[in-house]
Backbone and ligand atoms as CSV (ligand in chain L), in Angstrom:
chain,resi,resn,atom,element,x,y,z
A,1,MET,N,N,-19.589,5.481,-12.972
A,1,MET,CA,C,-18.952,6.769,-13.262
A,1,MET,C,C,-17.462,6.542,-13.511
A,2,ARG,N,N,-16.890,7.262,-14.461
A,2,ARG,CA,C,-15.466,7.144,-14.767
A,2,ARG,C,C,-14.832,8.542,-14.751
A,3,GLY,N,N,-13.588,8.579,-14.330
A,3,GLY,CA,C,-12.840,9.830,-14.421
A,3,GLY,C,C,-12.877,10.722,-13.203
A,4,ARG,N,N,-13.435,10.213,-12.098
A,4,ARG,CA,C,-13.511,11.064,-10.902
A,4,ARG,C,C,-12.140,11.336,-10.307
A,5,LEU,N,N,-11.139,10.498,-10.658
A,5,LEU,CA,C,-9.780,10.708,-10.142
A,5,LEU,C,C,-8.821,11.113,-11.259
A,6,ALA,N,N,-9.355,11.634,-12.313
A,6,ALA,CA,C,-8.508,12.044,-13.439
A,6,ALA,C,C,-7.456,13.041,-12.977
A,7,GLY,N,N,-6.217,12.774,-13.356
A,7,GLY,CA,C,-5.121,13.670,-13.003
A,7,GLY,C,C,-4.529,13.433,-11.631
A,8,LYS,N,N,-5.113,12.519,-10.863
A,8,LYS,CA,C,-4.603,12.255,-9.512
A,8,LYS,C,C,-3.531,11.168,-9.536
A,9,ILE,N,N,-2.540,11.347,-8.665
A,9,ILE,CA,C,-1.453,10.377,-8.513
A,9,ILE,C,C,-1.647,9.696,-7.162
A,10,ALA,N,N,-1.746,8.377,-7.170
A,10,ALA,CA,C,-2.038,7.645,-5.928
A,10,ALA,C,C,-0.991,6.567,-5.668
A,11,ILE,N,N,-0.494,6.563,-4.431
A,11,ILE,CA,C,0.327,5.438,-3.959
A,11,ILE,C,C,-0.595,4.510,-3.183
A,12,LEU,N,N,-0.576,3.243,-3.554
A,12,LEU,CA,C,-1.386,2.252,-2.838
A,12,LEU,C,C,-0.455,1.194,-2.262
A,13,VAL,N,N,-0.349,1.193,-0.956
A,13,VAL,CA,C,0.551,0.245,-0.284
A,13,VAL,C,C,-0.207,-1.052,-0.012
A,14,GLY,N,N,0.409,-2.174,-0.379
A,14,GLY,CA,C,-0.245,-3.467,-0.192
A,14,GLY,C,C,-1.308,-3.716,-1.252
A,15,ALA,N,N,-1.007,-3.315,-2.490
A,15,ALA,CA,C,-1.999,-3.422,-3.572
A,15,ALA,C,C,-1.617,-4.458,-4.614
A,16,ALA,N,N,-0.673,-5.327,-4.285
A,16,ALA,CA,C,-0.312,-6.375,-5.245
A,16,ALA,C,C,-1.451,-7.359,-5.434
A,17,ARG,N,N,-2.251,-7.528,-4.396
A,17,ARG,CA,C,-3.348,-8.496,-4.465
A,17,ARG,C,C,-4.424,-8.086,-3.451
A,18,GLY,N,N,-5.470,-8.901,-3.385
A,18,GLY,CA,C,-6.494,-8.724,-2.363
A,18,GLY,C,C,-7.239,-7.403,-2.467
A,19,ILE,N,N,-7.612,-6.879,-1.313
A,19,ILE,CA,C,-8.395,-5.646,-1.246
A,19,ILE,C,C,-7.651,-4.498,-1.917
A,20,GLY,N,N,-6.330,-4.428,-1.673
A,20,GLY,CA,C,-5.539,-3.341,-2.256
A,20,GLY,C,C,-5.551,-3.367,-3.773
A,21,ALA,N,N,-5.452,-4.566,-4.353
A,21,ALA,CA,C,-5.503,-4.665,-5.818
A,21,ALA,C,C,-6.870,-4.233,-6.328
A,22,GLY,N,N,-7.911,-4.558,-5.565
A,22,GLY,CA,C,-9.257,-4.109,-5.943
A,22,GLY,C,C,-9.375,-2.596,-5.911
A,23,ILE,N,N,-8.785,-1.986,-4.876
A,23,ILE,CA,C,-8.802,-0.525,-4.786
A,23,ILE,C,C,-8.037,0.071,-5.980
A,24,ALA,N,N,-6.882,-0.526,-6.271
A,24,ALA,CA,C,-6.080,-0.023,-7.400
A,24,ALA,C,C,-6.870,-0.092,-8.704
A,25,GLU,N,N,-7.568,-1.183,-8.896
A,25,GLU,CA,C,-8.365,-1.330,-10.127
A,25,GLU,C,C,-9.439,-0.250,-10.211
A,26,ARG,N,N,-10.120,0.006,-9.100
A,26,ARG,CA,C,-11.156,1.053,-9.105
A,26,ARG,C,C,-10.533,2.430,-9.350
A,27,PHE,N,N,-9.362,2.660,-8.767
A,27,PHE,CA,C,-8.699,3.949,-8.986
A,27,PHE,C,C,-8.357,4.134,-10.461
A,28,VAL,N,N,-7.847,3.075,-11.093
A,28,VAL,CA,C,-7.505,3.188,-12.519
A,28,VAL,C,C,-8.776,3.374,-13.349
A,29,GLU,N,N,-9.839,2.680,-12.965
A,29,GLU,CA,C,-11.113,2.884,-13.667
A,29,GLU,C,C,-11.564,4.335,-13.588
A,30,GLU,N,N,-11.204,4.985,-12.476
A,30,GLU,CA,C,-11.566,6.396,-12.312
A,30,GLU,C,C,-10.463,7.325,-12.804
A,31,ALA,N,N,-9.499,6.747,-13.539
A,31,ALA,CA,C,-8.480,7.515,-14.274
A,31,ALA,C,C,-7.335,8.052,-13.421
A,32,ALA,N,N,-7.165,7.544,-12.201
A,32,ALA,CA,C,-5.968,7.898,-11.424
A,32,ALA,C,C,-4.765,7.162,-11.995
A,33,ALA,N,N,-3.586,7.751,-11.817
A,33,ALA,CA,C,-2.331,7.018,-12.050
A,33,ALA,C,C,-1.948,6.387,-10.713
A,34,VAL,N,N,-1.692,5.068,-10.720
A,34,VAL,CA,C,-1.442,4.385,-9.451
A,34,VAL,C,C,-0.022,3.830,-9.378
A,35,ILE,N,N,0.540,3.965,-8.192
A,35,ILE,CA,C,1.818,3.323,-7.872
A,35,ILE,C,C,1.499,2.233,-6.863
A,36,ILE,N,N,1.706,1.000,-7.267
A,36,ILE,CA,C,1.423,-0.143,-6.413
A,36,ILE,C,C,2.703,-0.489,-5.663
A,37,ALA,N,N,2.669,-0.360,-4.345
A,37,ALA,CA,C,3.843,-0.647,-3.525
A,37,ALA,C,C,3.585,-1.899,-2.717
A,38,ASP,N,N,4.498,-2.838,-2.789
A,38,ASP,CA,C,4.250,-4.100,-2.084
A,38,ASP,C,C,5.557,-4.882,-1.963
A,39,THR,N,N,5.581,-5.764,-1.000
A,39,THR,CA,C,6.718,-6.681,-0.866
A,39,THR,C,C,6.606,-7.851,-1.836
A,40,ALA,N,N,5.406,-8.117,-2.306
A,40,ALA,CA,C,5.153,-9.272,-3.191
A,40,ALA,C,C,5.454,-8.877,-4.638
A,41,ILE,N,N,6.668,-9.170,-5.070
A,41,ILE,CA,C,7.126,-8.658,-6.361
A,41,ILE,C,C,6.358,-9.277,-7.534
A,42,GLU,N,N,6.220,-10.592,-7.522
A,42,GLU,CA,C,5.563,-11.255,-8.661
A,42,GLU,C,C,4.116,-10.774,-8.808
A,43,ASP,N,N,3.379,-10.783,-7.697
A,43,ASP,CA,C,1.983,-10.336,-7.735
A,43,ASP,C,C,1.894,-8.857,-8.097
A,44,GLY,N,N,2.795,-8.064,-7.535
A,44,GLY,CA,C,2.764,-6.626,-7.796
A,44,GLY,C,C,3.008,-6.298,-9.254
A,45,GLU,N,N,3.993,-6.959,-9.834
A,45,GLU,CA,C,4.278,-6.719,-11.250
A,45,GLU,C,C,3.111,-7.172,-12.117
A,46,ALA,N,N,2.513,-8.301,-11.756
A,46,ALA,CA,C,1.385,-8.808,-12.545
A,46,ALA,C,C,0.181,-7.872,-12.450
A,47,THR,N,N,-0.104,-7.390,-11.244
A,47,THR,CA,C,-1.242,-6.476,-11.068
A,47,THR,C,C,-1.012,-5.173,-11.818
A,48,ALA,N,N,0.194,-4.632,-11.701
A,48,ALA,CA,C,0.486,-3.373,-12.404
A,48,ALA,C,C,0.389,-3.567,-13.920
A,49,ALA,N,N,0.885,-4.699,-14.417
A,49,ALA,CA,C,0.823,-4.945,-15.864
A,49,ALA,C,C,-0.633,-5.061,-16.323
A,50,ARG,N,N,-1.444,-5.742,-15.521
A,50,ARG,CA,C,-2.863,-5.901,-15.882
A,50,ARG,C,C,-3.563,-4.538,-15.915
A,51,LEU,N,N,-3.315,-3.717,-14.905
A,51,LEU,CA,C,-3.981,-2.411,-14.844
A,51,LEU,C,C,-3.447,-1.447,-15.900
A,52,ALA,N,N,-2.173,-1.612,-16.255
A,52,ALA,CA,C,-1.572,-0.709,-17.252
A,52,ALA,C,C,-2.172,-0.924,-18.640
A,53,GLU,N,N,-2.908,-2.017,-18.813
A,53,GLU,CA,C,-3.558,-2.237,-20.113
A,53,GLU,C,C,-4.716,-1.269,-20.328
A,54,PHE,N,N,-5.262,-0.727,-19.246
A,54,PHE,CA,C,-6.362,0.236,-19.437
A,54,PHE,C,C,-6.170,1.534,-18.650
A,55,GLY,N,N,-4.938,1.762,-18.172
A,55,GLY,CA,C,-4.680,2.997,-17.448
A,55,GLY,C,C,-3.202,3.136,-17.149
A,56,VAL,N,N,-2.902,3.932,-16.125
A,56,VAL,CA,C,-1.511,4.163,-15.744
A,56,VAL,C,C,-1.254,3.479,-14.413
A,57,ALA,N,N,-0.341,2.506,-14.423
A,57,ALA,CA,C,-0.029,1.758,-13.208
A,57,ALA,C,C,1.442,1.378,-13.217
A,58,GLN,N,N,2.068,1.543,-12.056
A,58,GLN,CA,C,3.497,1.229,-11.910
A,58,GLN,C,C,3.680,0.448,-10.618
A,59,PHE,N,N,4.544,-0.551,-10.648
A,59,PHE,CA,C,4.844,-1.301,-9.425
A,59,PHE,C,C,6.180,-0.862,-8.857
A,60,VAL,N,N,6.221,-0.713,-7.532
A,60,VAL,CA,C,7.476,-0.449,-6.830
A,60,VAL,C,C,7.582,-1.460,-5.688
A,61,ALA,N,N,8.629,-2.251,-5.707
A,61,ALA,CA,C,8.834,-3.229,-4.640
A,61,ALA,C,C,9.344,-2.523,-3.394
A,62,GLY,N,N,8.808,-2.894,-2.236
A,62,GLY,CA,C,9.302,-2.300,-1.007
A,62,GLY,C,C,8.477,-2.721,0.192
A,63,ASP,N,N,9.140,-2.701,1.337
A,63,ASP,CA,C,8.500,-3.024,2.607
A,63,ASP,C,C,8.291,-1.706,3.354
A,64,VAL,N,N,7.056,-1.275,3.505
A,64,VAL,CA,C,6.822,0.034,4.107
A,64,VAL,C,C,7.051,0.058,5.614
A,65,SER,N,N,7.347,-1.088,6.205
A,65,SER,CA,C,7.768,-1.054,7.611
A,65,SER,C,C,9.236,-0.645,7.709
A,66,ASP,N,N,9.908,-0.570,6.572
A,66,ASP,CA,C,11.302,-0.128,6.514
A,66,ASP,C,C,11.300,1.336,6.050
A,67,LYS,N,N,11.785,2.210,6.919
A,67,LYS,CA,C,11.692,3.646,6.630
A,67,LYS,C,C,12.384,4.002,5.315
A,68,ALA,N,N,13.539,3.400,5.069
A,68,ALA,CA,C,14.270,3.703,3.827
A,68,ALA,C,C,13.464,3.278,2.606
A,69,ASP,N,N,12.820,2.114,2.692
A,69,ASP,CA,C,11.966,1.661,1.589
A,69,ASP,C,C,10.805,2.633,1.375
A,70,ALA,N,N,10.197,3.069,2.479
A,70,ALA,CA,C,9.052,3.980,2.373
A,70,ALA,C,C,9.472,5.294,1.722
A,71,GLU,N,N,10.634,5.798,2.118
A,71,GLU,CA,C,11.119,7.053,1.530
A,71,GLU,C,C,11.456,6.867,0.051
A,72,ARG,N,N,12.052,5.723,-0.264
A,72,ARG,CA,C,12.390,5.457,-1.672
A,72,ARG,C,C,11.126,5.365,-2.513
A,73,LEU,N,N,10.098,4.764,-1.953
A,73,LEU,CA,C,8.823,4.668,-2.665
A,73,LEU,C,C,8.309,6.055,-3.062
A,74,VAL,N,N,8.347,6.974,-2.126
A,74,VAL,CA,C,7.873,8.333,-2.428
A,74,VAL,C,C,8.780,8.988,-3.465
A,75,GLU,N,N,10.079,8.764,-3.336
A,75,GLU,CA,C,11.007,9.338,-4.324
A,75,GLU,C,C,10.720,8.806,-5.723
A,76,VAL,N,N,10.455,7.511,-5.829
A,76,VAL,CA,C,10.138,6.918,-7.140
A,76,VAL,C,C,8.855,7.544,-7.692
A,77,ALA,N,N,7.861,7.687,-6.825
A,77,ALA,CA,C,6.588,8.273,-7.266
A,77,ALA,C,C,6.793,9.711,-7.743
A,78,LEU,N,N,7.570,10.477,-6.975
A,78,LEU,CA,C,7.828,11.867,-7.371
A,78,LEU,C,C,8.632,11.917,-8.665
A,79,GLY,N,N,9.582,10.980,-8.810
A,79,GLY,CA,C,10.377,10.938,-10.026
A,79,GLY,C,C,9.536,10.619,-11.251
A,80,SER,N,N,8.558,9.744,-11.075
A,80,SER,CA,C,7.715,9.327,-12.206
A,80,SER,C,C,6.619,10.340,-12.515
A,81,PHE,N,N,6.020,10.913,-11.459
A,81,PHE,CA,C,4.802,11.704,-11.678
A,81,PHE,C,C,4.887,13.140,-11.162
A,82,GLY,N,N,5.944,13.451,-10.405
A,82,GLY,CA,C,6.122,14.838,-9.973
A,82,GLY,C,C,5.420,15.208,-8.688
A,83,ARG,N,N,4.455,14.431,-8.280
A,83,ARG,CA,C,3.754,14.723,-7.015
A,83,ARG,C,C,2.952,13.499,-6.604
A,84,VAL,N,N,2.441,13.531,-5.393
A,84,VAL,CA,C,1.559,12.467,-4.898
A,84,VAL,C,C,0.314,13.144,-4.325
A,85,ASP,N,N,-0.853,12.713,-4.783
A,85,ASP,CA,C,-2.111,13.300,-4.308
A,85,ASP,C,C,-2.801,12.434,-3.258
A,86,ILE,N,N,-2.647,11.132,-3.400
A,86,ILE,CA,C,-3.431,10.210,-2.559
A,86,ILE,C,C,-2.517,9.095,-2.062
A,87,LEU,N,N,-2.648,8.754,-0.778
A,87,LEU,CA,C,-1.959,7.585,-0.224
A,87,LEU,C,C,-3.007,6.631,0.352
A,88,VAL,N,N,-3.010,5.404,-0.133
A,88,VAL,CA,C,-3.873,4.374,0.440
A,88,VAL,C,C,-2.964,3.401,1.170
A,89,GLN,N,N,-3.044,3.413,2.493
A,89,GLN,CA,C,-2.197,2.522,3.294
A,89,GLN,C,C,-3.029,1.310,3.667
A,90,ASN,N,N,-2.890,0.277,2.875
A,90,ASN,CA,C,-3.735,-0.903,2.994
A,90,ASN,C,C,-3.017,-2.074,3.664
A,91,ALA,N,N,-1.765,-1.867,4.033
A,91,ALA,CA,C,-0.958,-3.006,4.493
A,91,ALA,C,C,-0.757,-3.060,5.992
A,92,GLY,N,N,-1.450,-2.261,6.758
A,92,GLY,CA,C,-1.229,-2.333,8.188
A,92,GLY,C,C,-2.236,-1.519,8.959
A,93,ILE,N,N,-2.001,-1.416,10.232
A,93,ILE,CA,C,-2.926,-0.749,11.139
A,93,ILE,C,C,-2.217,0.432,11.800
A,94,TYR,N,N,-2.880,1.557,11.842
A,94,TYR,CA,C,-2.348,2.735,12.521
A,94,TYR,C,C,-3.114,2.971,13.821
A,95,PRO,N,N,-2.509,3.724,14.743
A,95,PRO,CA,C,-3.273,4.110,15.930
A,95,PRO,C,C,-4.519,4.890,15.518
A,96,TRP,N,N,-5.571,4.812,16.287
A,96,TRP,CA,C,-6.835,5.452,15.956
A,96,TRP,C,C,-6.771,6.923,16.356
A,97,THR,N,N,-6.149,7.716,15.489
A,97,THR,CA,C,-6.023,9.145,15.745
A,97,THR,C,C,-5.770,9.844,14.421
A,98,LEU,N,N,-5.739,11.185,14.457
A,98,LEU,CA,C,-5.461,11.921,13.237
A,98,LEU,C,C,-4.053,11.597,12.737
A,99,ILE,N,N,-3.890,11.529,11.412
A,99,ILE,CA,C,-2.615,11.097,10.860
A,99,ILE,C,C,-1.486,12.049,11.257
A,100,GLU,N,N,-1.806,13.351,11.435
A,100,GLU,CA,C,-0.754,14.292,11.807
A,100,GLU,C,C,-0.257,14.093,13.243
A,101,ASN,N,N,-0.987,13.306,14.031
A,101,ASN,CA,C,-0.555,13.024,15.398
A,101,ASN,C,C,0.291,11.764,15.509
A,102,ILE,N,N,0.492,11.065,14.377
A,102,ILE,CA,C,1.202,9.792,14.407
A,102,ILE,C,C,2.687,10.005,14.135
A,103,GLU,N,N,3.508,9.562,15.066
A,103,GLU,CA,C,4.949,9.616,14.859
A,103,GLU,C,C,5.331,8.573,13.817
A,104,PRO,N,N,6.302,8.886,12.942
A,104,PRO,CA,C,6.673,7.928,11.893
A,104,PRO,C,C,7.014,6.544,12.424
A,105,ASP,N,N,7.718,6.468,13.541
A,105,ASP,CA,C,8.088,5.156,14.065
A,105,ASP,C,C,6.860,4.371,14.527
A,106,ALA,N,N,5.892,5.080,15.093
A,106,ALA,CA,C,4.675,4.403,15.540
A,106,ALA,C,C,3.904,3.872,14.346
A,107,ALA,N,N,3.890,4.661,13.275
A,107,ALA,CA,C,3.128,4.234,12.098
A,107,ALA,C,C,3.777,3.024,11.453
A,108,THR,N,N,5.064,3.112,11.162
A,108,THR,CA,C,5.701,1.989,10.479
A,108,THR,C,C,5.798,0.784,11.399
A,109,GLY,N,N,5.900,1.032,12.701
A,109,GLY,CA,C,6.008,-0.070,13.641
A,109,GLY,C,C,4.766,-0.931,13.688
A,110,ASN,N,N,3.661,-0.367,13.214
A,110,ASN,CA,C,2.435,-1.138,13.220
A,110,ASN,C,C,2.157,-1.829,11.894
A,111,VAL,N,N,3.028,-1.634,10.930
A,111,VAL,CA,C,2.890,-2.370,9.670
A,111,VAL,C,C,3.810,-3.576,9.793
A,112,HIS,N,N,3.310,-4.563,10.455
A,112,HIS,CA,C,4.213,-5.642,10.828
A,112,HIS,C,C,3.741,-7.010,10.403
A,113,TRP,N,N,2.502,-7.108,9.978
A,113,TRP,CA,C,2.018,-8.441,9.647
A,113,TRP,C,C,2.295,-8.742,8.186
A,114,SER,N,N,2.305,-9.995,7.876
A,114,SER,CA,C,2.370,-10.380,6.472
A,114,SER,C,C,1.569,-11.661,6.310
A,115,PRO,N,N,1.005,-11.886,5.148
A,115,PRO,CA,C,0.204,-13.099,4.973
A,115,PRO,C,C,1.005,-14.354,5.273
A,116,SER,N,N,2.300,-14.314,5.009
A,116,SER,CA,C,3.099,-15.523,5.189
A,116,SER,C,C,3.191,-15.950,6.645
A,117,ARG,N,N,3.013,-15.006,7.563
A,117,ARG,CA,C,3.111,-15.396,8.970
A,117,ARG,C,C,1.823,-15.088,9.722
A,118,ASN,N,N,0.755,-14.842,8.965
A,118,ASN,CA,C,-0.506,-14.518,9.609
A,118,ASN,C,C,-1.420,-15.732,9.601
A,119,PRO,N,N,-1.540,-16.421,10.701
A,119,PRO,CA,C,-2.386,-17.604,10.742
A,119,PRO,C,C,-3.822,-17.260,11.105
A,120,GLY,N,N,-4.218,-16.019,10.991
A,120,GLY,CA,C,-5.586,-15.664,11.312
A,120,GLY,C,C,-5.798,-15.444,12.787
A,121,ARG,N,N,-4.852,-14.828,13.433
A,121,ARG,CA,C,-4.995,-14.510,14.853
A,121,ARG,C,C,-4.460,-13.100,15.072
A,122,PRO,N,N,-4.761,-12.510,16.201
A,122,PRO,CA,C,-4.287,-11.149,16.422
A,122,PRO,C,C,-2.778,-11.067,16.234
A,123,SER,N,N,-2.342,-10.089,15.466
A,123,SER,CA,C,-0.923,-10.023,15.137
A,123,SER,C,C,-0.083,-9.617,16.334
A,124,SER,N,N,-0.697,-9.120,17.408
A,124,SER,CA,C,0.074,-8.790,18.600
A,124,SER,C,C,0.707,-10.036,19.211
A,125,GLU,N,N,0.199,-11.203,18.812
A,125,GLU,CA,C,0.767,-12.448,19.325
A,125,GLU,C,C,1.881,-12.968,18.435
A,126,GLN,N,N,2.164,-12.256,17.353
A,126,GLN,CA,C,3.135,-12.767,16.396
A,126,GLN,C,C,4.509,-12.154,16.623
A,127,PRO,N,N,5.557,-12.845,16.187
A,127,PRO,CA,C,6.918,-12.353,16.390
A,127,PRO,C,C,7.115,-10.995,15.732
A,128,GLY,N,N,7.857,-10.127,16.392
A,128,GLY,CA,C,8.200,-8.849,15.791
A,128,GLY,C,C,7.135,-7.791,15.958
A,129,ASN,N,N,6.048,-8.112,16.595
A,129,ASN,CA,C,4.967,-7.142,16.728
A,129,ASN,C,C,5.334,-6.073,17.752
A,130,SER,N,N,4.913,-4.833,17.463
A,130,SER,CA,C,5.248,-3.735,18.352
A,130,SER,C,C,4.110,-3.414,19.304
A,131,GLY,N,N,3.029,-4.128,19.248
A,131,GLY,CA,C,1.954,-3.873,20.189
A,131,GLY,C,C,0.645,-3.490,19.536
A,132,GLY,N,N,0.691,-3.012,18.300
A,132,GLY,CA,C,-0.552,-2.724,17.596
A,132,GLY,C,C,-1.240,-4.024,17.224
A,133,ARG,N,N,-2.503,-3.906,16.869
A,133,ARG,CA,C,-3.223,-5.130,16.510
A,133,ARG,C,C,-3.695,-5.041,15.065
A,134,ALA,N,N,-3.330,-6.052,14.317
A,134,ALA,CA,C,-3.849,-6.182,12.957
A,134,ALA,C,C,-4.418,-7.572,12.830
A,135,TYR,N,N,-5.546,-7.630,12.193
A,135,TYR,CA,C,-6.182,-8.935,12.044
A,135,TYR,C,C,-6.773,-9.014,10.648
A,136,THR,N,N,-6.514,-10.118,9.984
A,136,THR,CA,C,-7.131,-10.294,8.683
A,136,THR,C,C,-7.783,-11.652,8.602
A,137,SER,N,N,-8.925,-11.674,7.983
A,137,SER,CA,C,-9.621,-12.960,7.811
A,137,SER,C,C,-9.386,-13.519,6.414
A,138,SER,N,N,-8.429,-12.893,5.678
A,138,SER,CA,C,-8.284,-13.284,4.279
A,138,SER,C,C,-7.686,-14.674,4.140
A,139,ARG,N,N,-6.725,-15.037,4.963
A,139,ARG,CA,C,-6.077,-16.350,4.833
A,139,ARG,C,C,-5.712,-16.858,6.203
L,1,LIG,N1,N,-9.696,-9.561,4.293
L,1,LIG,C1,C,-10.502,-9.092,5.246
L,1,LIG,O1,O,-11.549,-9.674,5.582
L,1,LIG,C2,C,-10.172,-7.778,5.922
L,1,LIG,C3,C,-11.104,-7.233,6.789
L,1,LIG,C4,C,-10.817,-6.019,7.421
L,1,LIG,C5,C,-9.615,-5.406,7.188
L,1,LIG,N2,N,-8.722,-5.967,6.352
L,1,LIG,C6,C,-7.499,-5.263,6.148
L,1,LIG,O2,O,-7.396,-4.910,4.783
L,1,LIG,C7,C,-6.037,-4.917,4.391
L,1,LIG,C8,C,-5.851,-5.848,3.184
L,1,LIG,O3,O,-6.392,-7.126,3.433
L,1,LIG,P1,P,-6.318,-8.296,2.341
L,1,LIG,O4,O,-7.252,-9.343,2.805
L,1,LIG,O5,O,-6.484,-7.718,0.983
L,1,LIG,O6,O,-4.802,-8.797,2.549
L,1,LIG,P2,P,-3.800,-9.557,1.521
L,1,LIG,O7,O,-2.918,-10.363,2.351
L,1,LIG,O8,O,-4.556,-10.235,0.435
L,1,LIG,O9,O,-2.990,-8.357,0.866
L,1,LIG,C9,C,-2.139,-7.539,1.637
L,1,LIG,C10,C,-1.012,-7.048,0.761
L,1,LIG,O10,O,-0.174,-6.212,1.552
L,1,LIG,C11,C,1.189,-6.545,1.282
L,1,LIG,N3,N,2.009,-6.173,2.440
L,1,LIG,C12,C,1.972,-6.683,3.707
L,1,LIG,N4,N,2.875,-6.095,4.496
L,1,LIG,C13,C,3.504,-5.180,3.709
L,1,LIG,C14,C,4.567,-4.257,3.949
L,1,LIG,N5,N,5.138,-4.151,5.158
L,1,LIG,N6,N,4.984,-3.468,2.921
L,1,LIG,C15,C,4.412,-3.563,1.698
L,1,LIG,N7,N,3.410,-4.429,1.411
L,1,LIG,C16,C,2.952,-5.224,2.405
L,1,LIG,C17,C,1.159,-8.045,1.014
L,1,LIG,O11,O,2.294,-8.482,0.301
L,1,LIG,C18,C,-0.146,-8.188,0.213
L,1,LIG,O12,O,0.057,-8.018,-1.170
L,1,LIG,C19,C,-5.246,-5.358,5.618
L,1,LIG,O13,O,-4.754,-4.207,6.305
L,1,LIG,C20,C,-6.255,-6.088,6.437
L,1,LIG,O14,O,-5.899,-6.077,7.794
L,1,LIG,C21,C,-8.976,-7.126,5.715
């Protein structure tokens, strides 16, 4: 099926590669306009360029654990598309509760892992961790 997300504007955090890039590709296949937000500039630009060949895709560099970066990301999205319909937060772990119950500091504080320092162990053991647990088996 194609076009189920026609007219929708989506921010996808952590979509330069991996699962997030796969989600972005499916969103574009379904006709969403996607904003790929990631710290990985080279991968992010390449993914956005690839997806822009068959849809609407834009890359915005930024670290969503940094509140100013996160706010700038939304401003860029609003500047480009006028609104945001969908947020896919693929780059970290949130507390297991309704999103409206999450304080901004708690949410961003749990987006702390990165592939460069993730040796495949619970991220609570890694430097800079705020106590949440993120684990990836990707690398
Ligand atoms: N791979 C798995 O088996 C698996 C299983 C379950 C859950 N997950 C979860 O799925 C998500 C994606 O996994 P993946 O394997 O595709 O990872 P990946 O490392 O391939 O991709 C993650 C992307 O997020 C970006 N990123 C990380 N921190 C960021 C930050 N603070 N701001 C902006 N971008 C940031 C990275 O640069 C990278 O492009 C993760 O949350 C992971 O914990 C993965």
